[in-house]
VOLUM-56706 format. One record per residue (C-alpha): x, y, z; residue number from 1; residue in one letter. Coordinates in steps of 0.5 Angstrom, whole numbers. Layout:
<pts>
X | Y | Z | NUM | A
...
</pts>
This chain:
<pts>
217 | 109 | 259 | 1 | M
212 | 108 | 254 | 2 | Q
214 | 110 | 247 | 3 | F
209 | 110 | 241 | 4 | E
210 | 111 | 233 | 5 | V
205 | 112 | 227 | 6 | W
207 | 107 | 222 | 7 | A
201 | 104 | 218 | 8 | P
205 | 101 | 213 | 9 | E
210 | 97 | 217 | 10 | A
210 | 90 | 219 | 11 | D
215 | 90 | 224 | 12 | R
217 | 96 | 228 | 13 | V
223 | 96 | 233 | 14 | T
225 | 101 | 238 | 15 | L
232 | 102 | 240 | 16 | H
233 | 106 | 246 | 17 | C
240 | 107 | 249 | 18 | D
243 | 101 | 245 | 19 | G
238 | 96 | 247 | 20 | V
233 | 94 | 242 | 21 | A
226 | 92 | 243 | 22 | R
220 | 89 | 239 | 23 | A
214 | 94 | 239 | 24 | M
207 | 92 | 239 | 25 | E
201 | 94 | 235 | 26 | R
196 | 99 | 239 | 27 | D
189 | 95 | 239 | 28 | P
186 | 101 | 240 | 29 | E
189 | 106 | 234 | 30 | R
190 | 103 | 227 | 31 | A
197 | 104 | 225 | 32 | G
200 | 106 | 231 | 33 | W
205 | 102 | 235 | 34 | W
207 | 102 | 242 | 35 | R
213 | 99 | 247 | 36 | G
216 | 100 | 253 | 37 | E
224 | 102 | 255 | 38 | A
228 | 104 | 261 | 39 | R
229 | 112 | 259 | 40 | A
230 | 118 | 262 | 41 | R
231 | 125 | 260 | 42 | D
237 | 125 | 255 | 43 | G
236 | 118 | 253 | 44 | S
237 | 117 | 245 | 45 | R
232 | 113 | 241 | 46 | Y
230 | 111 | 235 | 47 | G
225 | 107 | 231 | 48 | F
227 | 101 | 225 | 49 | A
221 | 99 | 221 | 50 | L
222 | 92 | 218 | 51 | D
229 | 91 | 216 | 52 | D
231 | 98 | 215 | 53 | G
235 | 103 | 219 | 54 | P
234 | 106 | 225 | 55 | V
231 | 113 | 224 | 56 | L
229 | 119 | 229 | 57 | P
222 | 119 | 232 | 58 | D
217 | 123 | 227 | 59 | P
215 | 127 | 234 | 60 | R
222 | 128 | 237 | 61 | S
223 | 133 | 242 | 62 | R
230 | 134 | 241 | 63 | R
235 | 132 | 236 | 64 | Q
242 | 133 | 239 | 65 | P
246 | 130 | 233 | 66 | D
242 | 134 | 228 | 67 | G
236 | 131 | 223 | 68 | P
239 | 125 | 221 | 69 | D
241 | 123 | 228 | 70 | G
238 | 119 | 234 | 71 | L
232 | 123 | 238 | 72 | S
233 | 124 | 245 | 73 | A
228 | 124 | 251 | 74 | V
226 | 131 | 253 | 75 | V
222 | 131 | 260 | 76 | D
219 | 138 | 260 | 77 | H
217 | 138 | 267 | 78 | A
225 | 138 | 269 | 79 | R
225 | 146 | 267 | 80 | Y
223 | 150 | 273 | 81 | A
219 | 156 | 270 | 82 | W
221 | 163 | 274 | 83 | R
216 | 168 | 270 | 84 | A
209 | 168 | 273 | 85 | D
206 | 170 | 266 | 86 | W
199 | 171 | 265 | 87 | P
200 | 172 | 257 | 88 | G
199 | 178 | 252 | 89 | R
194 | 178 | 247 | 90 | A
195 | 181 | 240 | 91 | L
190 | 187 | 240 | 92 | P
195 | 193 | 242 | 93 | G
201 | 189 | 240 | 94 | A
207 | 191 | 237 | 95 | V
211 | 185 | 234 | 96 | L
219 | 185 | 233 | 97 | Y
221 | 179 | 228 | 98 | E
228 | 176 | 230 | 99 | L
232 | 171 | 227 | 100 | H
236 | 168 | 232 | 101 | V
242 | 166 | 228 | 102 | G
244 | 173 | 226 | 103 | T
241 | 177 | 232 | 104 | Y
247 | 177 | 235 | 105 | T
254 | 174 | 233 | 106 | R
254 | 168 | 237 | 107 | E
247 | 166 | 234 | 108 | G
244 | 163 | 240 | 109 | T
238 | 163 | 244 | 110 | L
242 | 165 | 250 | 111 | D
245 | 171 | 247 | 112 | A
239 | 173 | 244 | 113 | A
236 | 173 | 251 | 114 | A
241 | 178 | 253 | 115 | E
239 | 183 | 248 | 116 | R
232 | 183 | 250 | 117 | L
233 | 189 | 254 | 118 | D
234 | 193 | 248 | 119 | H
227 | 191 | 246 | 120 | L
224 | 193 | 252 | 121 | V
227 | 200 | 251 | 122 | R
224 | 200 | 244 | 123 | L
217 | 199 | 247 | 124 | G
215 | 193 | 243 | 125 | V
210 | 188 | 246 | 126 | T
212 | 181 | 243 | 127 | H
218 | 178 | 240 | 128 | V
217 | 174 | 233 | 129 | E
222 | 168 | 233 | 130 | L
223 | 166 | 226 | 131 | M
223 | 158 | 225 | 132 | P
227 | 154 | 230 | 133 | L
226 | 147 | 228 | 134 | C
232 | 143 | 226 | 135 | P
235 | 143 | 219 | 136 | F
242 | 140 | 217 | 137 | P
248 | 144 | 218 | 138 | G
249 | 150 | 223 | 139 | R
246 | 156 | 219 | 140 | R
240 | 158 | 215 | 141 | G
233 | 162 | 215 | 142 | W
230 | 156 | 218 | 143 | G
224 | 154 | 213 | 144 | Y
228 | 148 | 211 | 145 | D
227 | 145 | 218 | 146 | G
224 | 138 | 220 | 147 | V
222 | 135 | 226 | 148 | A
217 | 140 | 228 | 149 | P
217 | 139 | 236 | 150 | W
224 | 140 | 236 | 151 | A
229 | 146 | 237 | 152 | V
235 | 147 | 233 | 153 | H
241 | 145 | 237 | 154 | E
246 | 150 | 235 | 155 | P
241 | 155 | 237 | 156 | Y
241 | 152 | 244 | 157 | G
236 | 146 | 244 | 158 | G
230 | 146 | 248 | 159 | P
232 | 148 | 255 | 160 | E
235 | 155 | 251 | 161 | A
228 | 156 | 248 | 162 | L
225 | 155 | 255 | 163 | K
230 | 160 | 258 | 164 | R
229 | 165 | 252 | 165 | F
221 | 165 | 253 | 166 | V
222 | 165 | 261 | 167 | D
227 | 171 | 261 | 168 | R
222 | 175 | 255 | 169 | A
216 | 174 | 260 | 170 | H
220 | 176 | 266 | 171 | G
221 | 183 | 262 | 172 | L
214 | 183 | 260 | 173 | G
215 | 181 | 253 | 174 | L
210 | 176 | 249 | 175 | G
214 | 171 | 244 | 176 | V
211 | 169 | 238 | 177 | V
214 | 163 | 234 | 178 | L
214 | 162 | 226 | 179 | D
212 | 155 | 224 | 180 | V
212 | 151 | 218 | 181 | V
206 | 146 | 216 | 182 | H
206 | 147 | 209 | 183 | N
213 | 143 | 207 | 184 | H
219 | 140 | 211 | 185 | L
226 | 141 | 208 | 186 | G
229 | 137 | 203 | 187 | P
234 | 134 | 207 | 188 | S
233 | 130 | 214 | 189 | G
226 | 129 | 212 | 190 | N
224 | 122 | 214 | 191 | H
217 | 122 | 215 | 192 | L
215 | 119 | 208 | 193 | P
218 | 112 | 211 | 194 | A
213 | 112 | 217 | 195 | F
207 | 114 | 213 | 196 | G
203 | 118 | 208 | 197 | P
205 | 125 | 211 | 198 | Y
205 | 127 | 203 | 199 | F
201 | 126 | 197 | 200 | T
202 | 127 | 190 | 201 | D
194 | 129 | 189 | 202 | R
197 | 136 | 190 | 203 | H
203 | 140 | 188 | 204 | H
207 | 146 | 192 | 205 | T
213 | 150 | 190 | 206 | P
217 | 145 | 195 | 207 | W
214 | 139 | 191 | 208 | G
208 | 134 | 193 | 209 | V
204 | 137 | 198 | 210 | A
203 | 135 | 206 | 211 | V
197 | 130 | 206 | 212 | N
191 | 134 | 209 | 213 | L
186 | 131 | 205 | 214 | D
188 | 124 | 202 | 215 | A
187 | 117 | 205 | 216 | P
191 | 117 | 212 | 217 | G
190 | 125 | 213 | 218 | S
187 | 124 | 219 | 219 | D
193 | 123 | 223 | 220 | E
197 | 128 | 219 | 221 | V
193 | 133 | 221 | 222 | R
193 | 131 | 228 | 223 | D
201 | 131 | 227 | 224 | Y
201 | 138 | 226 | 225 | F
196 | 140 | 230 | 226 | V
199 | 137 | 236 | 227 | R
206 | 140 | 234 | 228 | S
203 | 147 | 234 | 229 | A
200 | 146 | 241 | 230 | L
206 | 143 | 244 | 231 | A
210 | 150 | 243 | 232 | W
204 | 153 | 246 | 233 | L
204 | 149 | 252 | 234 | R
211 | 146 | 253 | 235 | D
215 | 152 | 252 | 236 | Y
209 | 157 | 254 | 237 | R
210 | 161 | 247 | 238 | I
204 | 166 | 246 | 239 | D
202 | 165 | 239 | 240 | G
204 | 162 | 232 | 241 | L
206 | 165 | 226 | 242 | R
204 | 160 | 220 | 243 | L
208 | 160 | 214 | 244 | D
205 | 160 | 207 | 245 | A
198 | 158 | 209 | 246 | V
196 | 158 | 202 | 247 | H
200 | 152 | 200 | 248 | A
196 | 148 | 205 | 249 | L
192 | 145 | 200 | 250 | V
186 | 142 | 203 | 251 | D
179 | 140 | 200 | 252 | T
176 | 137 | 206 | 253 | R
170 | 141 | 209 | 254 | A
173 | 143 | 215 | 255 | C
179 | 146 | 213 | 256 | H
186 | 145 | 217 | 257 | F
186 | 152 | 219 | 258 | L
179 | 152 | 222 | 259 | E
181 | 145 | 226 | 260 | E
188 | 148 | 228 | 261 | L
184 | 155 | 231 | 262 | S
179 | 151 | 234 | 263 | T
185 | 147 | 238 | 264 | A
189 | 153 | 240 | 265 | V
182 | 157 | 242 | 266 | D
181 | 151 | 247 | 267 | A
188 | 151 | 250 | 268 | L
187 | 158 | 251 | 269 | A
181 | 157 | 255 | 270 | E
184 | 151 | 259 | 271 | E
191 | 155 | 261 | 272 | T
187 | 162 | 262 | 273 | G
193 | 165 | 257 | 274 | R
191 | 169 | 251 | 275 | P
194 | 165 | 245 | 276 | L
193 | 167 | 238 | 277 | F
195 | 165 | 230 | 278 | L
198 | 169 | 225 | 279 | I
197 | 167 | 218 | 280 | A
202 | 169 | 212 | 281 | E
197 | 168 | 206 | 282 | T
198 | 170 | 199 | 283 | D
190 | 170 | 198 | 284 | L
187 | 176 | 201 | 285 | N
181 | 172 | 203 | 286 | D
178 | 175 | 209 | 287 | P
175 | 168 | 211 | 288 | R
182 | 166 | 214 | 289 | I
181 | 172 | 219 | 290 | V
174 | 172 | 220 | 291 | T
172 | 168 | 227 | 292 | P
169 | 161 | 226 | 293 | R
162 | 163 | 229 | 294 | A
161 | 168 | 223 | 295 | A
163 | 163 | 218 | 296 | G
171 | 164 | 218 | 297 | G
177 | 160 | 219 | 298 | L
178 | 163 | 226 | 299 | G
185 | 165 | 225 | 300 | V
187 | 171 | 229 | 301 | H
191 | 175 | 224 | 302 | A
195 | 175 | 218 | 303 | Q
201 | 179 | 215 | 304 | W
198 | 184 | 210 | 305 | N
203 | 184 | 204 | 306 | D
199 | 189 | 200 | 307 | D
201 | 195 | 205 | 308 | F
208 | 193 | 205 | 309 | H
208 | 193 | 197 | 310 | H
204 | 200 | 197 | 311 | A
209 | 203 | 202 | 312 | L
215 | 200 | 198 | 313 | H
213 | 203 | 192 | 314 | T
211 | 210 | 194 | 315 | A
218 | 210 | 198 | 316 | L
223 | 207 | 193 | 317 | T
219 | 208 | 186 | 318 | G
221 | 200 | 184 | 319 | E
216 | 197 | 180 | 320 | S
219 | 190 | 178 | 321 | Q
215 | 184 | 179 | 322 | G
209 | 184 | 184 | 323 | Y
210 | 192 | 185 | 324 | Y
208 | 193 | 178 | 325 | A
200 | 193 | 181 | 326 | D
202 | 198 | 186 | 327 | F
207 | 203 | 182 | 328 | A
202 | 206 | 178 | 329 | R
199 | 210 | 183 | 330 | A
203 | 209 | 190 | 331 | P
200 | 214 | 195 | 332 | L
193 | 211 | 192 | 333 | A
195 | 204 | 194 | 334 | A
197 | 206 | 201 | 335 | V
191 | 210 | 202 | 336 | T
186 | 204 | 200 | 337 | K
190 | 199 | 204 | 338 | T
190 | 204 | 210 | 339 | L
182 | 205 | 209 | 340 | T
180 | 198 | 206 | 341 | G
185 | 193 | 209 | 342 | G
187 | 190 | 202 | 343 | Y
189 | 193 | 196 | 344 | F
187 | 187 | 191 | 345 | H
180 | 186 | 194 | 346 | D
177 | 183 | 187 | 347 | G
181 | 187 | 183 | 348 | T
185 | 185 | 177 | 349 | Y
193 | 184 | 178 | 350 | S
197 | 185 | 172 | 351 | S
203 | 181 | 176 | 352 | F
198 | 175 | 176 | 353 | R
194 | 176 | 170 | 354 | G
188 | 175 | 173 | 355 | R
183 | 178 | 179 | 356 | H
185 | 177 | 186 | 357 | H
183 | 177 | 193 | 358 | G
176 | 179 | 196 | 359 | R
173 | 185 | 199 | 360 | R
174 | 185 | 207 | 361 | L
168 | 187 | 211 | 362 | D
171 | 193 | 215 | 363 | R
165 | 192 | 220 | 364 | S
166 | 185 | 222 | 365 | R
174 | 185 | 221 | 366 | I
178 | 189 | 227 | 367 | A
184 | 192 | 224 | 368 | A
189 | 189 | 229 | 369 | H
187 | 182 | 225 | 370 | R
192 | 185 | 219 | 371 | L
199 | 186 | 221 | 372 | L
203 | 192 | 217 | 373 | A
210 | 192 | 216 | 374 | Y
215 | 196 | 212 | 375 | A
220 | 191 | 212 | 376 | Q
220 | 183 | 213 | 377 | T
225 | 177 | 213 | 378 | H
222 | 176 | 206 | 379 | D
222 | 183 | 203 | 380 | Q
229 | 184 | 205 | 381 | V
232 | 177 | 204 | 382 | G
229 | 175 | 198 | 383 | N
233 | 181 | 194 | 384 | R
239 | 179 | 190 | 385 | A
244 | 182 | 195 | 386 | Q
239 | 183 | 202 | 387 | G
239 | 190 | 202 | 388 | D
235 | 193 | 207 | 389 | R
230 | 199 | 206 | 390 | L
236 | 204 | 209 | 391 | A
240 | 202 | 203 | 392 | A
235 | 205 | 198 | 393 | L
232 | 211 | 201 | 394 | V
234 | 217 | 206 | 395 | S
233 | 217 | 214 | 396 | P
227 | 222 | 213 | 397 | G
224 | 217 | 208 | 398 | L
225 | 211 | 213 | 399 | L
222 | 216 | 218 | 400 | A
216 | 216 | 214 | 401 | C
215 | 209 | 213 | 402 | A
216 | 208 | 221 | 403 | A
210 | 213 | 222 | 404 | T
205 | 210 | 217 | 405 | L
207 | 203 | 220 | 406 | T
207 | 205 | 227 | 407 | L
201 | 210 | 227 | 408 | T
196 | 206 | 222 | 409 | G
190 | 202 | 224 | 410 | P
194 | 195 | 223 | 411 | F
198 | 191 | 228 | 412 | T
205 | 194 | 227 | 413 | P
211 | 189 | 226 | 414 | M
219 | 191 | 225 | 415 | L
224 | 187 | 222 | 416 | F
230 | 186 | 227 | 417 | M
235 | 192 | 226 | 418 | G
230 | 196 | 222 | 419 | E
229 | 201 | 228 | 420 | E
236 | 204 | 228 | 421 | W
237 | 203 | 220 | 422 | A
242 | 198 | 220 | 423 | A
247 | 198 | 215 | 424 | G
248 | 191 | 215 | 425 | T
244 | 187 | 209 | 426 | P
240 | 181 | 211 | 427 | W
242 | 176 | 205 | 428 | Q
240 | 169 | 204 | 429 | Y
244 | 164 | 207 | 430 | F
244 | 156 | 207 | 431 | T
249 | 151 | 210 | 432 | D
247 | 144 | 207 | 433 | H
251 | 138 | 208 | 434 | T
249 | 135 | 202 | 435 | D
254 | 137 | 197 | 436 | P
249 | 136 | 191 | 437 | E
243 | 140 | 194 | 438 | L
248 | 146 | 196 | 439 | A
250 | 146 | 189 | 440 | E
243 | 146 | 186 | 441 | A
241 | 152 | 191 | 442 | V
247 | 156 | 189 | 443 | R
246 | 155 | 182 | 444 | R
238 | 156 | 183 | 445 | G
239 | 163 | 186 | 446 | R
244 | 166 | 181 | 447 | R
240 | 163 | 175 | 448 | R
234 | 166 | 178 | 449 | E
237 | 173 | 179 | 450 | F
241 | 173 | 173 | 451 | A
234 | 173 | 169 | 452 | A
233 | 180 | 172 | 453 | H
239 | 183 | 170 | 454 | G
244 | 181 | 176 | 455 | W
251 | 179 | 174 | 456 | K
252 | 172 | 177 | 457 | E
258 | 174 | 181 | 458 | E
254 | 179 | 184 | 459 | D
249 | 175 | 187 | 460 | V
252 | 172 | 194 | 461 | P
253 | 165 | 195 | 462 | D
248 | 162 | 200 | 463 | P
253 | 157 | 202 | 464 | Q
259 | 162 | 204 | 465 | D
259 | 163 | 211 | 466 | P
261 | 170 | 210 | 467 | A
254 | 171 | 207 | 468 | T
251 | 169 | 214 | 469 | H
256 | 173 | 217 | 470 | D
255 | 179 | 213 | 471 | R
248 | 179 | 216 | 472 | S
249 | 179 | 223 | 473 | C
247 | 185 | 226 | 474 | L
252 | 190 | 228 | 475 | D
250 | 192 | 236 | 476 | W
255 | 198 | 236 | 477 | S
251 | 202 | 231 | 478 | E
245 | 204 | 235 | 479 | P
250 | 208 | 239 | 480 | E
252 | 213 | 233 | 481 | R
249 | 217 | 228 | 482 | E
245 | 217 | 224 | 483 | P
242 | 210 | 227 | 484 | H
241 | 213 | 234 | 485 | A
236 | 219 | 231 | 486 | R
232 | 213 | 227 | 487 | V
232 | 209 | 234 | 488 | L
230 | 215 | 238 | 489 | D
224 | 216 | 233 | 490 | W
222 | 209 | 233 | 491 | Y
222 | 209 | 241 | 492 | R
217 | 216 | 240 | 493 | R
212 | 213 | 236 | 494 | L
211 | 206 | 239 | 495 | I
211 | 210 | 246 | 496 | A
205 | 215 | 242 | 497 | L
202 | 208 | 240 | 498 | R
202 | 206 | 247 | 499 | R
199 | 213 | 250 | 500 | E
194 | 215 | 245 | 501 | R
188 | 210 | 245 | 502 | P
186 | 213 | 238 | 503 | D
192 | 209 | 235 | 504 | L
190 | 202 | 237 | 505 | T
182 | 203 | 236 | 506 | D
180 | 197 | 233 | 507 | P
175 | 200 | 228 | 508 | A
178 | 200 | 220 | 509 | L
172 | 205 | 219 | 510 | T
176 | 210 | 223 | 511 | G
181 | 212 | 219 | 512 | T
180 | 218 | 214 | 513 | K
186 | 219 | 209 | 514 | V
187 | 225 | 204 | 515 | A
193 | 225 | 199 | 516 | Y
197 | 229 | 193 | 517 | D
200 | 224 | 189 | 518 | G
204 | 229 | 185 | 519 | D
206 | 233 | 191 | 520 | A
207 | 226 | 195 | 521 | R
204 | 228 | 201 | 522 | W
199 | 223 | 205 | 523 | L
195 | 225 | 211 | 524 | A
190 | 221 | 215 | 525 | F
186 | 222 | 222 | 526 | R
185 | 217 | 227 | 527 | R
180 | 220 | 232 | 528 | G
184 | 226 | 235 | 529 | D
190 | 224 | 232 | 530 | I
193 | 227 | 225 | 531 | R
199 | 224 | 222 | 532 | V
202 | 227 | 216 | 533 | A
208 | 224 | 212 | 534 | V
211 | 228 | 206 | 535 | N
215 | 223 | 201 | 536 | L
217 | 229 | 197 | 537 | G
224 | 233 | 197 | 538 | A
220 | 240 | 198 | 539 | E
216 | 243 | 203 | 540 | E
209 | 241 | 203 | 541 | A
203 | 245 | 205 | 542 | A
198 | 240 | 208 | 543 | I
191 | 243 | 209 | 544 | P
189 | 239 | 216 | 545 | L
183 | 244 | 217 | 546 | G
179 | 243 | 224 | 547 | G
180 | 245 | 231 | 548 | R
187 | 247 | 233 | 549 | P
193 | 242 | 233 | 550 | A
199 | 241 | 237 | 551 | R
205 | 237 | 235 | 552 | V
206 | 231 | 239 | 553 | L
212 | 228 | 235 | 554 | A
216 | 231 | 228 | 555 | A
222 | 228 | 225 | 556 | W
224 | 235 | 223 | 557 | E
222 | 242 | 226 | 558 | P
215 | 244 | 224 | 559 | V
210 | 249 | 227 | 560 | E
203 | 247 | 229 | 561 | A
198 | 249 | 223 | 562 | P
196 | 256 | 224 | 563 | G
189 | 259 | 223 | 564 | A
188 | 257 | 216 | 565 | D
189 | 250 | 218 | 566 | G
195 | 249 | 213 | 567 | V
201 | 244 | 216 | 568 | L
207 | 246 | 213 | 569 | R
212 | 239 | 213 | 570 | V
219 | 239 | 211 | 571 | P
221 | 235 | 205 | 572 | G
222 | 227 | 207 | 573 | E
219 | 228 | 214 | 574 | S
213 | 226 | 218 | 575 | A
209 | 229 | 224 | 576 | V
204 | 227 | 229 | 577 | V
199 | 232 | 232 | 578 | L
193 | 231 | 237 | 579 | V
187 | 236 | 236 | 580 | Q
186 | 240 | 242 | 581 | E
</pts>
């Protein structure tokens, strides 16, 4: 078997495989690359020693059985016998479900999560979005401090378990999206700097020096992350990738890394005959990211739309701290602007940033499905001091309003695990750093951050305490009892309506017409023949719909169809979906 590694600054490279050391040779055709032969099979342990240094894991390791600091293991992807004949499932018309493997079940494994996929089929979602799976030190974590971007965290079950999960999901008709992190690697277990210029001090990010996308040696670094992305889509038959914090991918080259990546993914989609897609998390409000390459954009297929979340959250809760301040001045006006224009900040002044922010989105060129809408995400829940979900902040009626706006609006909806039954469990920030100094630094930093916002340090959960993780695991007895069962039924009804009514997946952003009353706290919108109304106020609202007679399709509280005057009377903290006859 041939092994290879990029180590442009090394004078000697030694391959250690199954206890045998062999000197590697420079590749005459690829500068900086070394190659060598060894007898190996699936599971063989190996690593590379540079000059007189220690044996290190392969930067492109497919498996780390003993964690990020241990030897790598050979993975023969051809050994797995795929069962599902899966044609793929494209993003238009999708409903996504964000899931953290370690807390979706008490077992915290991919196999245990796979056993719960029937719930998602009954719910009606189309894709499962898995939070990052790459190895990180310890057992517990969100996954954003991962290393080895080709490998699967062993406590979750490793490579074979991911294939079993994807195979079962596909057999049930569910697509699978994987969250990947290209903007940084974790602070512990990251051995890339020993091999080459994977990072550069030309740019800085919240995690320190930036990944090297534009300095000397960046050709190989860009190829490293592109090939990692393609490996998930090809070897594990993943359907799409969520790209973490692409605004931290600092790249001054004429062809941006995202354009290079989207080109490669589209080529693989054509080769495999499966629809593949990329979803960016971005703080830029720059429509060029999701504009097709043929139209001068970067060609990413969709993006998370935090503006929708922030506007909706302030309208529901009245919170105005931090970045919510920009939306809290007139929250229903902010919701309206996002529903009709995509972005709230489209070149407008942001008091939170102290500058103008964003760029106007051309609604005639950008399809609505390219923006993802959500009332909750791992970030928006887990980055609160105590990880309190929306269900801990508002009534079930307001949760129903949030679900209605998310699932009947123009964008691709995404749910966060447990949201669909108003889970009573928090989702907190938890870590399991094996380095004591790093663990203490994270603990102190977390408490200091929230102390600055008025929290007592003792009220901020210790990320390293196993109980913090345990509290965050879903309670699967909740969906069977009230009030959770009623909320779950509402989500199922809304998702079914989205599937049954073509107007609700109309890709035209220009097709949503909105009216609202900020004082009475109601908002109504029209999409084709569908009428949607939410009343966030405590008292009954009289909402003038006008037009043709309408029939109620779904209502959180009992409601009569509009009379001859065209006025719909919606109970307080309630929502209704109608169709015009």
